[in-house]
N, C-alpha and C positions, 0 to 999 in steps of 0.2 A: 411453033412450039413455045410455050410459056416458061420462062425461067424466073426463079425467085431468088432474092438475096436474103441472107440472114440479117437479123437486126444487129446494129452495131451498138457500142456502149453508150453513145450519145442519145440513142432513141429509146433506151430502156426506161428512164424515169418518166417521160411523157406517157409511155404505154402503161406503166404501173398506175400512174395518176388517173388515166382514162378508165382503167378497169375499176379502181377504187371509187371514182365518182359515179360510174355506171351502177355500182352496187348501192352507194349511199343515197343517190338522188331519189329512186322510187321509195326507199324506206322513209326518207324525210317527207316525201309527198304523202304517204299513207298516214304518218304520224300527224302531219298538219291537217289532213282531212278529218282524222278522228277527233282532234281536239278543237276544231273550229265549227262554227255554225254553217249550215249549207248556204245561207244567204251571202255570207262573207267569202265563200270559196268559189261559187259558181262562175262569176265573171273573170276573176284572175285565172282560174283553171282553163276557161275557154280562150283567154288571151294568150296563154302559154303556148297553145298550138299555133296560133298566128305568129307570135314572136319567134318561135323556133323556125317556122317556114321562112320568114323574112330574114332571119339571121343566116340561114343556110343559103338563100338566094343571093344575099349581099356578099357573103364571104367566100362562098364556093362557086 
């Protein structure tokens, strides 16, 4: 049987920050893609996937 614990007051600010950044990040990405040239966006956008994977493998 799985039991769950309620969030305590110490965990609420990081949870709110995570939700806010999860909303802001794709909006910022779309604005950046709209205002930049495709040549300047392609390589960093592809590297973002690799960097995220390496970050997850290293820290988690």
